[in-house]
C-alpha positions, 0 to 999 in steps of 0.5 A: 500499499503506497503511503504517498499523500493524497491530493484533497478533493473538492466535492460541490454540492449545489442545492435550491433554496427559496429561489436561491442556489447555493454551492457547498465545498467540502475539503477532505484532507488525508495526511500520513498517520492523520485524517479529519478536521480541526475547529476554530480555536482547538489545538493541533494534535500533531507533534512540532516537527524537530526541524523545525525547532531553532538550533538555539533553543535545542541548545538551550533546552538540552544544556544542563544549568551550570551552577553559580560560584559559591561565594568562599567563606574565608579570605586571606589578609595580606600587608597591603590591606593591612597597611590600608586599615591602619593608614583609614584608622590614624586618619580618622583620629587625627582628622583630614585638616592635619594633613594626609598620612602615609603609613609602612610597616616596619616588621613582616606582616604574617597573612592571616585568614578573616571571614568574607565579610567587611573589614574594620580596624580598631586602634587599642593605644594611641600616644598620648603626645600626637603621631610620632614617625615610628610607633607601636600600634596595637589594634583588633581586627574586626570582621562585621561585629565579631572580633578576628583576634588583637595583634600589633606592629610596629610603623613608620609614618609621615604626616604630608602637608602644604605649608609656608616656609621662609625663604630667608630668614625672618626677624622679629617685628618684620610685617608679615606682608613684607617677609619672603614666604614660599609653600611647600609640601612637608612632612609636618609630623615632627611639628609640636606645634600647628603650621600657620595659616596663611591662606585666609589672614583676615582683615588684621595686619600681623606681624612676627613675634619670633625669629624663622629661620630660612627653610623652616615652616611658619608656626602659628605662633610666631605671628601676632596682629601688628601693634597700632599704639606702644607702650609710652606713647599718649592716646585719646580716651573715648567713654560713651554711655548713652548720649553722654561722650567724654574724651581724655587724653590717657597714657598706654602702658601696654602694646595693642592691635586693634581689638584687643584691651589694653592698660592705660594711666589717666595722668590726672588721677594716675589711676588705672583702667582697660581698655579697647584698642580702636586704631592708632590714636583712639582706645575706648573705655567702658565704666 
């Protein structure tokens, strides 16, 4: 028996209904292994041919799902990571305004195992006198809220900052505007006093009250407001109380810059008073 598909057969029937001619057409389709017709909305029961499936979908359907790589529970803390943690903890302790901190380990660090979690370092000792070029630090490592252990190590530190440096020797009494200064990046960790901030000196004129050698950084204590009244000179003292205004000549007993409080003496009564310096010729006295 031949398995070749049969040709579709069209069957025409003509009937006459109420004067109208109606033609019925029936299509019978026969296929290998299946014969029949489908109604609207019904699925085709014939299997989809393998050739109709795209190759990419075949590969996806046949390939097994690859398992995602598991996150390791432990990791190693090396010397580089330890140095970063120490630098961060020390920098937070001294503050960013102190300068940029640089830390180096002076002893070999043996790597330790730690849980694969965010790490933090807690300093267990900090010098009362501040940072030093070399120091032994005790610290604790923590993974989250759980401590891993405590260690100590010797470190060398540098504190870099832009400071003002004297290009030539500056003598006492030199106005700030007449001094030869330069801005340089220096290691200020050995400085026990605060460097002078000359970026915004303010409206009050400053002068040097100490000698600054050439090449030395300018410290804050080396500067003071430039006095406008000197000891021994006379000035006009003003006393105001509402609408009342009294002026008299007084003797200046102390040097003073504008805004400072100094001692003055009434030459008539020989009484000492406190007055606020207004300018080079005037002080203000309050009751």
